[in-house]
C-alpha positions in Angstrom: -36.6 9.5 3.3 -35.4 10.2 -0.1 -38.3 12.8 -1.1 -38.0 15.1 -4.2 -37.6 17.8 -1.8 -34.2 16.6 -0.1 -31.4 18.4 -1.1 -27.9 19.0 -0.4 -25.5 22.2 -1.7 -21.9 22.7 -1.3 -19.8 25.6 -1.5 -16.1 25.8 -2.4 -13.0 28.2 -1.9 -10.8 30.2 -4.5 -8.5 26.7 -4.9 -11.9 24.6 -5.6 -11.8 22.7 -2.1 -14.8 22.6 -0.2 -15.4 24.4 3.0 -19.2 24.3 3.4 -22.2 21.2 3.2 -25.7 21.8 4.1 -28.3 19.2 4.0 -32.2 18.9 4.3 -34.0 15.7 4.8 -37.7 15.0 4.6 -38.7 12.4 7.3 -42.0 11.0 8.7 -41.2 13.4 12.0 -40.5 16.6 10.1 -37.4 18.2 8.4 -33.9 17.7 9.3 -30.9 19.8 8.6 -27.4 19.8 8.9 -24.5 21.9 8.0 -20.5 21.0 8.1 -18.1 23.5 7.7 -14.2 22.5 6.8 -11.7 24.0 8.2 -7.9 22.9 8.5 -8.0 20.0 11.1 -11.5 20.8 12.2 -15.3 20.0 11.5 -17.9 22.2 12.8 -21.2 20.1 12.6 -24.4 21.1 13.5 -27.8 19.7 12.8 -31.4 21.0 12.8 -32.1 18.6 16.7 -29.6 20.9 18.2 -26.4 18.6 17.9 -23.4 20.7 17.5 -20.6 18.4 17.1 -16.8 19.8 16.4 -14.4 17.2 15.5 -10.8 17.7 15.7 -8.6 15.8 13.1 -5.2 15.0 13.1 -4.0 12.2 10.7 -5.9 8.9 11.9 -7.4 10.5 15.0 -10.4 12.2 15.7 -11.3 13.9 18.7 -15.0 14.4 18.7 -16.6 17.2 21.0 -20.6 18.1 21.4 -21.3 21.5 22.4 -24.9 20.7 22.4 -26.9 17.9 21.6 -24.5 15.0 22.5 -26.4 12.1 22.2 -27.1 9.8 25.3 -24.7 7.1 26.0 -21.6 8.3 24.2 -18.5 10.3 25.9 -17.8 13.9 25.4 -14.6 14.3 23.8 -14.6 10.8 22.5 -11.3 9.7 20.9 -11.9 7.3 17.4 -8.7 6.2 16.0 -9.2 5.0 12.5 -7.4 2.1 10.7 -6.8 2.2 7.0 -5.4 -0.9 4.4 -3.2 -0.5 2.0 -5.2 1.6 -0.5 -6.2 4.1 2.0 -9.9 2.8 3.2 -10.9 3.3 6.3 -11.6 -0.6 7.7 -11.9 -0.3 11.4 -12.7 2.4 14.0 -11.8 1.9 17.5 -12.3 4.1 20.6 -9.8 5.4 23.2 -10.2 1.7 25.1 -9.6 0.1 21.7 -13.1 -1.4 21.3 -14.4 -1.6 17.8 -17.0 1.3 16.5 -17.2 0.5 13.6 -15.8 -2.3 10.7 -16.4 -1.7 7.2 -15.3 -3.8 4.0 -15.2 -2.5 0.9 -15.7 -4.0 -3.2 -12.3 -2.9 -5.4 -14.2 0.0 -6.6 -16.0 1.7 -3.6 -19.2 0.2 -2.6 -19.8 -0.8 0.9 -19.4 -5.4 0.8 -20.3 -5.6 4.4 -20.4 -2.8 7.5 -21.3 -3.7 11.2 -20.9 -1.2 14.1 -21.9 -1.1 17.9 -24.3 1.4 17.7 -26.3 3.4 15.2 -25.7 6.2 16.8 -21.5 6.4 16.7 -22.1 5.3 13.0 -23.4 8.3 11.9 -20.5 10.2 13.0 -18.5 7.9 10.7 -17.5 10.1 8.0 -14.2 8.9 6.6 -14.5 5.8 4.1 -13.2 4.5 0.7 -9.8 5.6 0.3 -10.1 8.0 3.3 -12.9 10.4 1.8 -16.4 11.5 2.9 -19.4 10.2 1.0 -21.9 12.4 0.0 -26.1 11.6 0.5 -25.7 11.3 -3.4 -23.3 8.6 -3.3 -20.6 10.0 -4.4 -17.0 10.7 -3.0 -15.5 14.1 -2.5 -11.8 13.9 -3.6 -11.0 17.4 -3.5 -11.0 18.3 -7.2 -13.6 16.1 -8.3 -16.2 13.4 -7.4 -15.9 9.9 -8.0 -18.9 7.3 -8.7 -18.2 4.0 -6.9 -21.2 1.9 -9.0 -19.5 2.7 -11.9 -15.9 2.6 -10.9 -15.2 6.4 -12.9 -15.2 10.1 -11.7 -17.9 12.4 -12.8 -15.1 15.0 -14.6 -12.0 14.7 -16.5 -8.7 14.4 -14.8 -7.5 18.0 -14.0 -3.8 16.6 -14.6 -5.1 15.7 -18.2 -3.4 12.5 -19.7 -0.5 11.5 -17.6 -2.4 8.8 -16.3 -3.6 7.3 -19.5 -5.9 8.6 -22.5 -8.9 8.0 -20.3 -9.5 10.9 -17.9 -12.5 9.3 -16.4 -11.1 5.7 -15.0 -10.2 5.3 -11.6 -6.7 4.0 -10.4 -5.9 2.8 -13.8 -8.9 0.6 -13.5 -6.6 -1.1 -11.0 -7.9 0.0 -7.5 -6.7 -3.3 -5.9 -3.1 -2.1 -6.2 -3.4 1.8 -7.0 -4.7 4.4 -5.6 -5.9 7.7 -6.7 
């Protein structure tokens, strides 16, 4: 894992919104690939292991349906309910019976301070994290128009809206992530 020949690629539409994410990782047992296609309200995830997962997204509810390669011990068409805090961080996920799937706490600028889950298989399917965003293998969070690096508390590119929130175009939440959201 983490070998030099690991890679990810992304494709974007005309509005600069991500529509495809792909990755390849070298492991001790071989090469693993994954591809995600993002459609409005639907994510199509396929893995080289044969797993094909459709995720229907409606607000804070996600319905996971495996077309093939369903992991053992999981229900097909399983529901996951995400509970966010005031700044939009997904801190808790429960199943349709109200049992905890995962719990995660964050440092103010987005690093994970505590994470626990009832199983590794289900943990791999958690995609919504800090500020309700997806974290890539790079460690960056994708926000739609730019990427956020939680270890630095800064954006990787300037604010596309310009100086409307101040002269520092790279700062996150006016340097106050406990109170504000970006």
